[in-house]
C-alpha positions in Angstrom: 13.3 64.1 33.3 12.2 63.1 37.1 13.8 59.8 35.9 17.6 60.9 33.8 17.6 63.2 37.0 17.4 60.0 39.0 20.4 58.5 37.8 22.7 61.8 37.6 22.7 61.6 41.5 23.0 57.8 41.6 26.4 58.7 40.5 27.4 61.1 43.1 26.6 58.6 45.5 30.1 56.6 46.0 28.9 53.7 47.9 25.6 53.5 45.0 27.7 54.2 42.6 29.9 51.4 43.8 27.3 49.2 43.7 26.6 50.5 39.9 29.8 49.3 38.8 30.3 45.9 40.4 27.2 45.1 39.5 27.7 45.6 35.6 31.0 44.4 35.4 29.9 40.9 37.1 26.7 40.8 34.3 29.5 41.1 31.8 31.1 38.4 33.0 28.2 36.8 33.3 27.5 37.4 29.6 30.5 36.0 28.6 30.1 32.8 30.2 26.6 32.8 27.7 29.1 33.5 24.6 31.8 30.2 24.9 31.2 27.5 23.2 30.6 24.0 24.3 34.2 22.3 23.3 33.8 19.7 20.6 30.8 21.1 19.3 30.5 22.0 15.3 28.5 25.0 16.8 27.9 26.9 13.1 26.2 23.2 12.1 24.0 23.8 15.2 23.5 27.7 14.7 22.4 26.8 11.6 20.4 24.1 11.8 18.7 26.1 14.9 17.8 29.1 12.3 16.4 26.5 10.3 14.0 24.7 12.8 12.9 28.2 14.1 12.0 29.6 10.8 10.3 26.0 10.3 8.2 26.2 14.0 7.2 29.9 13.1 8.6 31.2 16.7 7.4 30.9 19.9 9.2 27.4 20.2 10.5 25.6 22.9 14.3 26.6 20.8 13.1 30.3 20.8 12.7 30.4 24.7 15.5 29.1 25.1 17.3 30.7 23.4 16.0 34.2 25.3 16.4 33.1 28.6 20.2 32.0 27.7 20.6 35.0 26.0 21.9 33.3 22.9 24.1 30.5 24.2 21.7 28.2 23.0 23.0 29.1 18.9 26.4 27.7 19.3 26.1 25.4 22.5 28.0 27.5 25.2 29.2 26.6 28.1 27.0 29.0 30.0 24.0 27.1 27.9 22.1 26.1 31.8 22.6 30.0 32.7 21.3 30.5 36.6 18.0 28.4 35.6 19.5 24.6 37.3 18.9 27.3 40.5 16.1 29.2 40.2 14.7 25.7 39.2 16.3 24.1 42.8 14.8 26.8 44.6 11.1 26.7 43.1 11.0 22.8 43.3 12.3 23.5 47.8 9.5 26.1 47.9 7.0 23.7 46.7 8.2 20.7 49.0 8.2 23.4 51.8 4.5 23.2 51.7 4.5 19.7 52.2 7.2 18.5 53.7 7.2 18.8 57.7 11.2 19.1 58.1 11.7 21.9 54.8 8.1 23.6 56.8 9.9 23.6 59.9 13.1 24.9 57.9 11.8 28.0 57.2 10.8 28.5 60.0 13.5 28.5 61.9 14.9 32.4 61.2 18.5 32.9 59.6 20.0 29.8 60.3 16.6 27.6 59.4 16.9 29.5 55.4 21.0 29.1 55.2 20.4 25.1 56.2 17.4 25.4 52.7 20.1 27.0 51.0 22.4 24.6 50.9 19.9 21.7 49.9 19.2 24.9 46.8 22.9 24.7 46.2 23.2 20.4 45.9 20.1 20.4 44.3 21.2 23.0 41.6 24.3 20.5 41.2 22.3 17.3 40.8 20.0 19.1 38.0 23.5 20.9 36.4 24.7 17.0 36.2 21.5 16.0 34.8 20.5 18.8 32.6 24.2 18.6 30.8 24.5 14.9 30.3 21.2 14.9 28.8 22.4 18.1 26.5 25.7 16.1 25.6 23.2 13.0 24.6 20.9 15.0 22.7 24.2 16.5 20.8 25.4 12.9 20.2 23.1 11.7 18.5 21.0 14.3 16.7 19.1 11.8 14.8 16.8 10.7 17.9 15.2 14.3 18.0 13.8 14.6 14.5 13.8 13.8 10.9 15.5 17.6 10.9 18.7 16.3 12.3 18.9 12.6 10.8 22.7 12.6 8.5 24.1 16.0 10.5 26.9 15.6 12.9 26.9 17.6 15.5 30.2 16.7 17.6 33.6 15.8 15.8 34.5 12.9 18.0 31.1 11.7 20.5 31.6 9.1 23.3 32.0 8.8 27.5 34.6 11.7 26.7 32.4 14.2 25.4 29.7 13.6 27.9 32.6 13.9 30.9 33.5 17.0 29.2 30.1 18.6 29.3 29.0 17.6 31.9 31.9 19.4 33.7 31.6 22.3 31.9 28.3 23.3 31.8 27.7 22.5 35.6 31.3 24.7 36.9 29.6 27.4 34.1 26.4 27.2 36.1 27.7 27.5 39.2 30.0 30.1 38.4 27.2 32.2 37.6 25.2 31.4 40.5 27.9 32.2 42.5 28.3 35.5 40.9 24.4 35.9 41.1 25.3 35.9 45.3 28.2 38.3 44.3 25.4 40.8 42.6 22.9 40.3 45.4 25.3 41.2 48.1 27.7 43.8 46.8 25.9 45.3 44.1 22.1 46.2 43.6 19.0 44.3 43.7 18.6 40.3 43.1 21.6 39.0 40.7 20.0 35.5 39.4 16.8 38.1 38.5 18.7 40.8 37.3 20.8 37.7 35.2 17.8 36.8 33.5 16.9 39.8 32.7 20.0 40.8 31.0 19.9 37.4 29.0 16.0 38.9 27.8 16.9 42.0 26.7 20.1 40.8 24.8 18.2 39.6 21.7 16.7 43.4 22.3 19.4 44.5 19.3 18.0 41.5 16.8 14.3 42.2 17.8 15.0 46.0 16.4 16.9 45.0 13.2 13.9 42.6 12.9 11.3 45.5 13.7 13.7 48.0 10.7 13.7 45.3 8.2 10.0 44.7 8.6 8.8 48.2 7.9 12.1 49.7 5.9 13.6 47.0 4.4 17.3 45.5 5.0 20.7 44.9 2.3 17.8 44.4 -0.3 15.0 42.7 1.1 12.0 44.9 1.0 9.7 46.0 3.3 7.1 43.3 4.6 4.7 45.5 6.1 3.4 49.3 5.7 4.9 52.1 7.8 1.5 53.2 9.0 1.7 49.8 11.0 4.6 50.8 13.1 3.1 53.6 15.4 0.2 51.4 15.8 2.8 49.1 17.0 4.8 51.6 19.0 1.4 52.6 20.6 -0.4 49.2 21.8 3.4 48.2 23.0 3.4 51.5 25.6 -0.1 50.3 26.5 0.9 46.9 27.2 4.2 47.9 29.0 1.7 50.1 31.4 -0.7 47.4 32.1 2.6 45.2 33.0 3.7 47.8 35.6 0.1 48.4 36.8 -0.4 44.6 36.9 3.2 44.0 39.2 2.9 47.3 41.6 -1.0 46.1 42.5 -1.9 45.8 45.8 -5.1 45.0 47.9 -4.4 46.8 51.2 -6.0 45.4 54.0 -6.9 47.1 56.9 -5.1 45.8 59.9 -5.4 47.9 63.2 -3.1 46.5 66.4 -3.3 47.7 70.0 0.0 48.3 71.7 0.3 48.2 75.3 3.0 49.4 78.0 3.3 49.9 81.8 3.2 53.4 83.6 3.1 54.2 87.1 2.1 50.5 87.6 -1.2 50.7 85.3 -1.5 50.0 81.6 -2.7 51.3 78.6 -3.4 50.5 74.7 -2.7 52.3 71.6 -4.8 51.7 68.7 -2.5 51.9 65.6 -3.6 51.4 62.0 -1.5 49.6 59.8 -2.5 47.9 55.6 -1.7 44.5 54.9 -0.6 44.7 50.9 -1.5 41.5 48.3 -0.5 41.8 46.0 -2.5 41.5 42.6 0.2 39.3 40.6 0.9 37.0 43.7 1.8 34.7 42.0 4.6 36.9 39.5 5.2 34.8 36.1 5.2 31.2 37.4 2.3 29.9 36.4 3.8 31.1 32.4 7.3 29.2 33.0 4.9 25.9 34.2 2.6 26.2 31.4 4.9 26.9 28.7 6.7 23.7 29.1 3.6 21.0 29.6 2.2 22.8 26.5 5.3 22.6 24.0 7.0 19.6 25.4 3.7 17.1 25.3 3.2 18.6 21.5 6.9 17.5 20.8 6.9 14.2 21.8 3.3 13.6 20.8 4.5 14.6 16.8 7.7 12.8 17.4 6.3 9.4 17.7 2.8 9.4 16.2 2.3 8.7 12.5 1.7 11.9 10.1 -1.6 11.7 8.7 -3.4 10.6 12.0 -5.6 12.3 14.3 -3.3 12.3 17.5 -0.9 13.4 15.1 -2.8 17.1 13.6 -4.0 17.0 17.9 0.0 17.8 18.5 -0.1 19.7 15.9 -2.3 22.6 16.5 -2.0 21.7 20.6 2.5 22.5 19.2 1.2 25.7 17.2 1.5 29.3 19.1 -1.2 30.7 17.1 -4.4 27.6 17.2 -7.3 28.3 19.3 -7.0 24.6 20.8 -2.8 26.1 22.0 -4.7 29.2 23.4 -7.4 28.0 25.2 -5.0 25.2 26.7 -2.8 27.9 27.4 -5.4 30.0 28.8 -6.3 27.3 30.9 -2.8 25.8 32.8 -2.0 29.5 33.3 -5.3 29.9 35.1 -4.7 26.6 37.4 -1.6 27.5 38.4 -2.1 30.7 39.8 -4.7 29.6 41.9 -2.3 26.4 42.3 0.7 28.9 43.4 -1.2 30.6 45.8 -3.0 27.7 47.1 0.7 25.9 48.0 2.6 29.6 49.3 0.0 32.1 50.5 -0.8 30.2 54.2 -4.1 32.4 55.5 -4.5 30.4 58.8 -0.5 31.3 59.7 -1.2 34.9 58.8 -3.9 35.4 60.7 -2.5 33.1 64.0 0.2 35.6 63.9 -2.1 38.8 63.8 -3.4 37.5 67.3 -0.5 36.7 68.2 0.6 40.1 67.9 -2.3 41.9 69.2 -3.5 42.8 65.7 -7.0 42.2 64.1 -8.8 43.5 60.8 -12.0 45.4 61.8 -15.4 43.4 62.0 -13.9 40.5 61.2 -13.5 37.5 64.7 -9.4 36.4 65.2 -8.3 33.0 64.2 -10.3 31.0 62.2 -12.9 34.2 60.6 -9.8 35.9 59.7 -8.3 33.1 57.8 -11.7 32.5 56.0 -11.9 36.1 55.5 -8.0 36.5 53.9 -8.4 33.2 51.8 -11.7 34.4 50.6 -10.0 37.9 49.6 -7.1 36.0 48.0 -9.1 33.9 45.7 -10.4 36.8 44.7 -7.6 38.9 43.7 -5.9 36.0 42.1 -9.1 36.0 39.7 -8.1 39.1 38.8 -4.2 38.8 38.8 -5.0 35.8 36.8 -6.6 37.6 33.9 -4.3 39.8 33.7 -1.5 37.9 33.9 -3.2 35.8 30.8 -3.8 38.5 28.9 -0.4 40.2 29.2 0.9 36.0 28.0 -0.9 35.5 24.8 -0.6 39.1 23.4 2.5 38.0 21.6 0.9 34.7 20.2 -1.7 36.9 19.2 0.1 38.9 17.7 2.0 35.9 15.6 -1.1 34.6 15.1 -3.1 37.5 13.8 0.0 40.7 12.3 2.5 37.9 11.2 4.7 39.5 13.0 8.5 38.2 14.3 9.1 36.2 17.2 12.1 38.2 18.0 9.4 41.6 17.7 6.6 39.9 20.0 8.1 38.5 22.4 9.0 42.3 24.1 5.1 42.3 24.1 3.8 40.0 27.2 4.7 36.5 28.0 7.7 35.6 30.4 10.2 38.3 29.1 8.2 41.8 29.7 6.8 40.6 33.1 10.9 39.6 34.0 12.0 42.6 32.3 9.7 45.2 34.2 9.7 43.6 37.3 13.1 43.2 38.0 13.2 46.9 36.7 11.3 48.3 39.4 12.8 46.7 42.1 16.1 47.3 40.9 14.9 51.5 40.7 13.6 50.9 44.4 16.5 50.0 46.0 18.5 52.5 44.4 15.6 55.2 45.2 16.0 54.5 48.9 19.5 54.6 48.5 19.2 58.0 47.1 16.3 59.2 49.1 18.5 58.2 52.3 21.1 60.4 51.1 18.6 63.3 50.3 19.2 63.1 46.6 16.5 63.1 44.4 14.4 60.5 43.4 13.7 58.5 39.9 9.8 59.8 40.7 8.5 63.7 41.8 5.9 61.7 43.8 4.6 58.9 45.0 7.0 55.6 45.6 7.9 52.8 43.8 7.3 48.7 45.0 9.0 45.9 44.9 7.3 43.1 43.5 8.9 40.2 46.0 10.7 37.7 43.8 11.3 36.2 40.1 
């Protein structure tokens, strides 16, 4: 009830109402871009071929992931196929490089001017990634037989050649940069982080297909009999609610570290100190969805290449098949190991305990019972290691739930993908961030927020 009242109050504030309408309008334009087919591509043939490959793989492969993250742009090879992902990839690359390249790290610490220069570098890197990826897509479409036996004898491009390559590169690069610009406009004039919202909308655009698939599974559809007993549905719905609750707790969870600060001021020629106690929140899921984003390609791509270039029936080929099968024990074990590795790797590269301890020391702050300087850095590093172990384990559980549902309960990928993994983490995280921003507008204007008590916390990034 409080949630619905919060949405109702949001449209009573002219400024907030304008931001919401701008966001909805720009998101609608992004969805249009992802539905415009690339000229020269027989998208109907491509769509049928992609559907056949998905059914053969059983779901959860790279094709399904591309389709989810691009909002269905894969089937018709839309000019918006790359969407916002080259921009996100460039941001991740710059963020990682700024931890190891001194010049980039210096820009990161130079304030607003440094951030603007890093943003400009990120945009140029985005253009490079767009050109490389779109050229690769044009090459793959022009020579489909190189992708596998299923593509042999199939003509996807009506007039292949350098003209098609240039047209595809220009079209997809322009569309991706346009989506990047729309994301910036949403961030500036709308509600929430534009890039994150676009990714979330792309993912949720597959929700109607998931609902239709669920209806067909339990009730049947268009002459197709139900494939599962109706008694299974309440169990699945209840499990889904539990997974969402756990994901919210993982996203919102923080470990508060007590910080004591001493402020000094002069009065009548003397000085005195006032003790103030605050908290440093260390997020349980500090890494967000990054470990899953890194782990998925590192399993799917090597498995696909090994299957493509090894002889059928050999041990290496069978190993690649088990590695690429999302329901196999080998896939789950390697996937889990990669997620935990990248969880600690991301924290090691992005969480700088030495800088934090130095900033605390300069500001006259300290952790009770811990000496300032090196001891504080070691304490924070040890604390973050323990938190990462808990957060990484929770992230691992959420990531493998869709695979378990597909392997053990034979639930289709269209449904299982919303039970965890990157999709659910992004939807929950972005939704909480957006609601938090809207709630802050409501509370400033003395309106009731989305919660009857407490407040929403941000998660800090995709």
